[in-house]
C-alpha positions as CSV (number, residue, x, y, z in Angstrom):
1,X,-11.5,-26.1,4.1
2,X,-14.6,-23.9,3.7
3,X,-14.6,-20.0,3.6
4,X,-14.9,-19.6,7.3
5,X,-12.1,-22.0,8.0
6,X,-9.9,-20.3,5.5
7,X,-10.6,-16.9,7.2
8,X,-9.7,-18.4,10.5
9,X,-6.4,-19.6,9.0
10,X,-5.7,-16.2,7.3
11,X,-6.4,-14.2,10.4
12,X,-4.4,-16.6,12.4
13,X,-1.4,-15.5,10.4
14,X,-1.6,-12.2,12.2
15,X,0.3,-13.8,15.0
16,X,3.3,-13.0,12.8
17,X,2.3,-9.3,13.1
18,X,3.4,-6.6,10.7
19,X,6.7,-7.8,9.4
20,X,8.1,-5.3,6.8
21,X,10.4,-6.9,4.3
22,X,10.4,-8.6,0.9
23,X,12.2,-11.9,1.4
24,X,9.2,-14.0,2.2
25,X,6.8,-12.6,-0.5
26,X,9.6,-12.9,-3.1
27,X,10.2,-16.5,-2.1
28,X,6.4,-17.3,-2.2
29,X,5.9,-15.7,-5.6
30,X,8.9,-17.6,-7.0
31,X,7.4,-20.8,-5.7
32,X,4.2,-19.8,-7.6
33,X,6.1,-19.2,-10.8
34,X,5.9,-15.4,-10.6
35,X,2.2,-14.8,-11.4
36,X,2.8,-11.0,-11.1
37,X,4.8,-11.0,-14.4
38,X,1.8,-12.0,-16.5
39,X,-0.1,-8.7,-16.6
40,X,0.6,-5.0,-16.4
41,X,0.7,-3.5,-12.9
42,X,0.0,0.0,-11.8
43,X,1.4,0.4,-8.3
44,X,-0.3,3.0,-6.0
45,X,1.3,4.2,-2.8
46,X,1.1,7.2,-0.5
47,X,-1.0,8.0,2.6
48,X,-4.4,9.4,1.8
49,X,-6.5,8.8,-1.3
50,X,-4.8,5.6,-2.4
51,X,-8.1,3.6,-2.5
52,X,-9.9,6.3,-4.5
53,X,-7.1,6.6,-7.0
54,X,-7.1,2.8,-7.4
55,X,-10.8,2.6,-7.9
56,X,-10.8,5.4,-10.4
57,X,-8.0,4.0,-12.5
58,X,-9.5,0.5,-12.4
59,X,-12.8,1.9,-13.7
60,X,-11.0,3.9,-16.5
61,X,-9.2,0.8,-17.7
62,X,-12.5,-1.2,-17.6
63,X,-14.2,1.5,-19.7
64,X,-11.3,1.1,-22.1
65,X,-12.2,-2.5,-22.6
66,X,-9.6,-4.2,-20.4
67,X,-10.0,-7.0,-17.9
68,X,-8.8,-5.4,-14.7
69,X,-7.8,-6.7,-11.3
70,X,-8.0,-4.5,-8.2
71,X,-6.2,-5.2,-4.9
72,X,-7.0,-2.9,-2.0
73,X,-7.1,-3.0,1.8
74,X,-8.6,-3.0,4.3
75,X,-12.1,-4.2,3.4
76,X,-15.4,-2.8,4.7
77,X,-17.6,-5.8,5.1
78,X,-16.0,-9.0,3.6
79,X,-12.5,-10.1,3.0
80,X,-13.5,-10.8,-0.6
81,X,-13.7,-7.1,-1.3
82,X,-9.9,-6.9,-1.2
83,X,-9.5,-8.9,-4.5
84,X,-11.8,-7.8,-7.4
85,X,-11.9,-8.3,-11.1
86,X,-14.0,-5.9,-13.2
87,X,-15.8,-4.8,-10.0
88,X,-16.7,-8.3,-8.8
89,X,-15.1,-9.7,-5.7
90,X,-13.4,-13.0,-5.5
91,X,-15.9,-15.7,-4.4
92,X,-15.8,-17.3,-1.0
93,X,-15.2,-20.7,-2.6
94,X,-12.1,-19.3,-4.5
95,X,-10.7,-17.9,-1.3
96,X,-11.0,-21.3,0.4
97,X,-9.4,-23.1,-2.5
98,X,-6.5,-20.6,-2.8
99,X,-5.9,-20.7,1.0
100,X,-5.6,-24.5,0.8
101,X,-3.3,-24.4,-2.2
102,X,-1.0,-21.6,-0.8
103,X,-0.8,-23.1,2.6
104,X,0.6,-26.3,1.0
105,X,2.9,-24.4,-1.3
106,X,4.3,-21.9,1.2
107,X,5.7,-24.8,3.3
108,X,8.3,-23.4,5.6
109,X,7.9,-19.7,4.4
110,X,6.4,-17.9,7.5
111,X,4.1,-15.6,5.7
112,X,2.2,-12.8,7.4
113,X,-1.5,-12.2,6.7
114,X,-0.8,-9.4,4.2
115,X,2.0,-11.4,2.4
116,X,-0.3,-14.4,2.1
117,X,-3.3,-12.4,0.8
118,X,-1.1,-10.4,-1.6
119,X,0.2,-13.7,-3.1
120,X,-3.4,-15.0,-3.3
121,X,-4.5,-11.9,-5.2
122,X,-1.6,-12.0,-7.7
123,X,-2.2,-15.7,-8.4
124,X,-6.0,-15.2,-8.8
125,X,-5.4,-12.4,-11.3
126,X,-3.0,-14.5,-13.3
127,X,-5.5,-17.5,-13.4
128,X,-8.3,-15.2,-14.4
129,X,-6.2,-13.8,-17.2
130,X,-6.5,-10.1,-16.4
131,X,-4.9,-7.5,-18.6
132,X,-4.0,-5.0,-15.9
133,X,-3.8,-5.0,-12.1
134,X,-4.2,-1.9,-10.0
135,X,-2.3,-2.7,-6.8
136,X,-2.6,-0.6,-3.6
137,X,0.3,-0.5,-1.2
138,X,-0.7,-1.8,2.2
139,X,1.6,0.3,4.5
140,X,4.8,2.2,3.7
141,X,6.1,1.1,0.3
142,X,9.8,0.2,0.4
143,X,9.3,-3.0,2.4
144,X,5.6,-3.5,1.7
145,X,4.7,-6.9,0.3
146,X,3.3,-5.3,-2.9
147,X,6.7,-3.9,-3.6
148,X,7.8,-7.4,-4.8
149,X,6.5,-6.2,-8.1
150,X,9.7,-5.6,-10.0
151,X,8.5,-3.7,-13.1
152,X,5.2,-1.9,-12.9
153,X,3.9,0.0,-15.9
154,X,3.4,3.2,-13.8
155,X,4.0,4.1,-10.1
156,X,1.7,6.6,-8.3
157,X,2.3,8.3,-5.0
158,X,-0.7,10.1,-3.4
159,X,-0.2,12.9,-0.8
160,X,2.0,11.8,2.1
161,X,1.2,12.6,5.7
162,X,1.9,11.3,9.1
163,X,0.4,7.8,9.7
164,X,1.7,4.4,10.9
165,X,4.5,6.3,12.6
166,X,5.6,3.4,14.8
167,X,6.6,1.6,11.6
168,X,7.4,4.4,9.1
169,X,9.0,7.0,11.3
170,X,7.9,10.2,13.0
171,X,9.3,12.7,10.6
172,X,7.5,13.4,7.3
173,X,10.8,13.0,5.4
174,X,11.2,9.5,6.8
175,X,7.7,8.6,5.9
176,X,8.1,10.0,2.4
177,X,11.3,7.9,2.0
178,X,9.4,4.8,2.8
179,X,6.5,5.7,0.5
180,X,9.0,6.5,-2.2
181,X,10.4,3.0,-2.0
182,X,8.0,2.0,-4.8
183,X,9.8,4.2,-7.3
184,X,11.5,2.0,-9.8
185,X,14.3,2.7,-12.2
186,X,13.1,4.2,-15.4
187,X,9.4,3.6,-14.5
188,X,7.0,6.7,-15.0
189,X,6.0,8.2,-11.7
190,X,2.8,10.2,-11.0
191,X,3.0,12.3,-7.8
192,X,0.1,13.9,-6.0
193,X,0.4,17.3,-4.2
194,X,2.9,17.1,-1.4
195,X,4.3,19.2,1.4
196,X,7.6,20.7,0.4
197,X,9.7,18.3,2.5
198,X,7.9,15.2,1.2
199,X,8.2,16.4,-2.4
200,X,11.9,17.1,-2.0
201,X,12.4,13.5,-0.8
202,X,10.3,11.9,-3.6
203,X,11.9,14.0,-6.3
204,X,15.4,13.1,-5.1
205,X,14.5,9.4,-5.2
206,X,13.0,9.8,-8.7
207,X,16.1,11.5,-9.9
208,X,18.4,8.9,-8.4
209,X,16.4,6.1,-10.1
210,X,15.9,8.0,-13.4
211,X,12.1,7.7,-13.1
212,X,10.4,10.4,-15.1
213,X,8.2,12.3,-12.6
214,X,4.8,14.0,-13.4
215,X,3.6,16.4,-10.6
216,X,0.1,17.3,-9.9
217,X,-0.1,21.1,-10.1
218,X,2.8,21.3,-12.5
219,X,2.3,18.8,-15.3
220,X,-1.4,18.0,-14.8
221,X,-4.2,18.7,-12.4
222,X,-7.8,19.5,-11.8
223,X,-9.6,22.9,-12.1
224,X,-12.6,22.6,-9.9
225,X,-16.0,24.1,-10.6
226,X,-19.4,24.1,-8.9
227,X,-20.6,20.8,-10.4
228,X,-17.3,19.0,-11.3
229,X,-13.9,19.7,-12.7
230,X,-11.7,20.1,-15.8
231,X,-8.7,17.9,-16.1
232,X,-5.7,19.5,-17.8
233,X,-3.1,16.8,-18.4
234,X,0.1,16.2,-20.3
235,X,-1.6,15.3,-23.6
236,X,-5.3,15.7,-23.1
237,X,-7.8,18.1,-21.6
238,X,-11.2,16.9,-20.3
239,X,-13.8,19.5,-19.6
240,X,-16.9,19.4,-17.4
241,X,-16.1,16.1,-15.7
242,X,-18.7,14.9,-13.2
243,X,-17.1,12.4,-10.9
244,X,-19.0,9.6,-9.1
245,X,-17.1,10.5,-5.9
246,X,-17.9,13.7,-4.0
247,X,-15.6,16.3,-2.5
248,X,-13.0,18.6,-4.1
249,X,-10.2,16.3,-2.9
250,X,-11.6,13.6,-5.2
251,X,-10.9,15.9,-8.1
252,X,-7.2,15.6,-7.1
253,X,-7.4,11.8,-6.6
254,X,-9.1,11.2,-9.9
255,X,-6.6,13.5,-11.6
256,X,-3.9,11.1,-10.4
257,X,-5.8,8.2,-11.9
258,X,-6.2,10.2,-15.2
259,X,-2.5,11.0,-15.2
260,X,-1.6,7.3,-14.8
261,X,-3.9,6.5,-17.6
262,X,-2.1,9.1,-19.7
263,X,1.2,7.5,-18.9
264,X,-0.2,4.2,-20.1
265,X,-1.4,5.9,-23.3
266,X,2.1,7.1,-23.9
267,X,3.2,3.4,-23.7
268,X,0.8,2.5,-26.5
269,X,-2.2,1.3,-24.3
270,X,-5.4,2.4,-26.2
271,X,-7.3,4.4,-23.6
272,X,-9.7,6.9,-25.2
273,X,-10.8,10.2,-23.8
274,X,-14.3,8.9,-23.7
275,X,-13.1,5.9,-21.5
276,X,-11.4,8.4,-19.2
277,X,-14.6,10.5,-18.9
278,X,-16.8,7.4,-18.3
279,X,-14.4,6.1,-15.8
280,X,-14.4,9.3,-13.7
281,X,-18.2,9.4,-13.8
282,X,-18.7,5.7,-13.0
283,X,-16.2,5.2,-10.1
284,X,-17.6,4.2,-6.7
285,X,-15.7,3.9,-3.4
286,X,-17.9,3.2,-0.4
287,X,-17.2,4.8,3.0
288,X,-15.5,7.9,1.6
289,X,-17.7,11.0,1.9
290,X,-20.7,8.7,1.4
291,X,-24.2,10.0,2.0
292,X,-26.3,7.1,3.1
293,X,-29.3,6.6,0.8
294,X,-31.6,5.2,3.6
295,X,-30.8,8.1,5.9
296,X,-30.0,11.0,3.6
297,X,-28.5,13.1,6.5
298,X,-25.9,10.5,7.5
299,X,-22.4,11.1,6.2
300,X,-19.8,8.3,6.4
301,X,-16.1,9.0,5.9
302,X,-13.1,6.9,6.6
303,X,-10.9,9.8,7.7
304,X,-8.5,8.4,10.3
305,X,-5.4,10.6,10.3
306,X,-4.5,14.3,10.1
307,X,-4.6,14.5,6.3
308,X,-8.0,12.8,6.1
309,X,-9.4,15.0,8.8
310,X,-8.3,18.1,7.0
311,X,-10.1,16.9,3.8
312,X,-13.2,16.1,5.8
313,X,-13.2,19.4,7.6
314,X,-12.9,21.3,4.3
315,X,-15.9,19.4,2.9
316,X,-18.0,20.1,6.1
317,X,-17.2,23.8,5.5
318,X,-19.1,23.6,2.2
319,X,-22.3,22.2,3.7
320,X,-25.3,24.3,4.7
321,X,-26.6,22.8,7.9
322,X,-27.2,23.8,11.4
323,X,-25.2,21.2,13.2
324,X,-23.0,18.1,12.9
325,X,-23.5,15.3,15.4
326,X,-20.3,13.2,15.2
327,X,-20.1,9.5,15.9
328,X,-16.4,9.0,16.5
329,X,-14.1,6.2,17.4
330,X,-10.3,6.0,16.6
331,X,-7.8,3.2,16.5
332,X,-5.1,3.1,19.1
333,X,-2.2,3.5,16.7
334,X,-3.6,6.9,15.5
335,X,-3.0,10.4,16.9
336,X,-6.5,11.4,18.2
337,X,-5.5,15.0,19.0
338,X,-4.5,15.9,15.4
339,X,-7.9,14.5,14.2
340,X,-9.9,16.2,16.8
341,X,-8.1,19.6,16.5
342,X,-9.3,19.8,12.8
343,X,-12.8,18.5,13.2
344,X,-14.0,19.8,16.6
345,X,-14.6,23.3,15.2
346,X,-16.9,21.8,12.6
347,X,-19.1,19.7,14.8
348,X,-21.7,20.4,17.6
349,X,-21.7,17.2,19.6
350,X,-19.8,14.0,19.9
351,X,-20.9,10.4,20.4
352,X,-17.7,8.7,21.4
353,X,-17.2,4.9,21.1
354,X,-14.6,2.4,19.9
355,X,-14.2,1.0,16.4
356,X,-14.4,-2.9,16.3
357,X,-10.6,-3.4,16.6
358,X,-8.4,-4.8,19.4
359,X,-6.7,-1.6,20.2
360,X,-8.7,1.7,20.3
361,X,-8.4,5.1,21.8
362,X,-10.4,5.3,25.0
363,X,-13.7,7.2,24.5
364,X,-13.0,9.0,27.8
365,X,-10.0,10.7,26.1
366,X,-12.2,11.8,23.3
367,X,-14.8,13.1,25.7
368,X,-12.2,15.1,27.7
369,X,-10.7,16.7,24.6
370,X,-14.2,17.6,23.2
371,X,-15.4,19.1,26.5
372,X,-12.2,21.1,26.9
373,X,-13.1,22.6,23.5
374,X,-16.6,23.4,24.6
375,X,-18.3,20.5,22.7
376,X,-20.8,18.2,24.5
377,X,-19.7,14.6,24.4
378,X,-21.0,11.2,25.6
379,X,-19.5,7.7,25.8
380,X,-21.3,4.7,24.1
381,X,-20.4,1.0,24.4
382,X,-20.7,0.4,20.6
383,X,-21.0,2.1,17.3
384,X,-24.6,1.0,17.0
385,X,-25.6,2.7,20.3
386,X,-23.7,5.9,19.4
387,X,-25.3,6.0,16.0
388,X,-28.9,5.4,17.3
389,X,-28.4,8.2,19.9
390,X,-27.1,10.6,17.2
391,X,-30.0,9.8,14.9
392,X,-32.5,10.3,17.8
393,X,-30.9,13.7,18.7
394,X,-30.5,14.9,15.1
395,X,-32.5,18.0,14.4
396,X,-34.2,18.8,11.1
397,X,-31.3,20.8,9.7
398,X,-28.5,18.8,11.3
399,X,-26.5,15.8,10.0
400,X,-24.9,12.8,11.6
401,X,-21.3,12.2,10.7
402,X,-19.5,8.9,11.3
403,X,-15.7,9.3,11.0
404,X,-12.4,8.5,12.7
405,X,-11.8,5.0,11.5
406,X,-12.7,3.0,8.4
407,X,-13.5,0.1,10.8
408,X,-16.1,2.3,12.5
409,X,-17.6,3.3,9.2
410,X,-17.8,-0.4,8.3
411,X,-19.7,-1.1,11.5
412,X,-22.1,1.9,10.9
413,X,-22.7,0.7,7.3
414,X,-23.7,-2.7,8.6
415,X,-26.2,-1.3,11.0
416,X,-27.6,1.0,8.3
417,X,-27.9,-1.8,5.9
418,X,-30.1,-3.5,8.5
419,X,-32.2,-0.3,8.9
420,X,-35.2,-2.0,10.6
421,X,-33.2,-2.5,13.8
422,X,-32.2,1.1,13.9
423,X,-35.7,2.3,13.2
424,X,-37.2,0.1,15.9
425,X,-34.5,1.2,18.4
426,X,-35.3,4.8,17.8
427,X,-39.0,4.2,18.2
């Protein structure tokens, strides 16, 4: 089996759909000899900012001299991005070998795509002898495949907002209860800023499970300045931090990563303040408030729910430009009205399309909502066509924004990486 055949097999597992529950992944890990028990795990759940927190903490641990595995989803361009060690993605050849091996070992266990790939990542990390793994929850928490980890070193929950409501519930308290399912008995818990209702649910779970909780804004947090931020933590203070990720919300995300690093320090893990500082400065996370180098007035952001849209809207408010031309496409399982309500006041024109997914919000719905708010909008058959049109229309003091779906951002990045086709199309 080569890499492409292995991908066909893996994506074929999606016929099992999203099946929340831990029985299958636990059975699969037991059959593998529990690879997840051979390294320290930091488990990161929540709704928004999970990937940035994971990337920040992984970089801090690398700067401290550890060999670090990182498991995140979804990917931007290649499946291999989901499984990384010290910033390097798993090779295509390794994916093919693991797929063959796990397919034989799984036998009668009907694994979903996410269960299978989670087992692959945990096995890869064991065989590559990592010291720590930073593990991002896929969806929810309580019944997510990553929650088969029994004793993480630290649990982290980023801000909780409404997303995946068909699976997690419509009420914020229900969603918070699912996210809080990763809280383990006696394991330190780092909590990002929450709405009062979500915080109430998370703290009740932490109390019930005797998990010591550290709250952003109470026990630690950032104090933002013009060029960076100061982190005031439980045991350390780091002044004049200059993060590799832009946006004031990333000060919050990186503070969660720093607080998790502090909890590890309290457990005796040698992480110096210089490693923390270098980790914050060196972290990269593509597709999140990313200004594209080849087109310096193109901003890419994976905002795809109400919380992400609020963060993006706040960032757009800080910019000095004369207009924002928005290339937008939204997955069908999202609430387009909540995203549009926050961003329409910040943009001047919309270029509506569909992200490259099976189920997407009709661009006609986006156009109708935009026009009712007094914003001109057009429909395009693809992200590429929408992006070209926005670049052609973009005035000297305007910017082009691509947002609404991480899948849309991935498509835009691929076209931008192949800049010649865009330039010739504009000409």
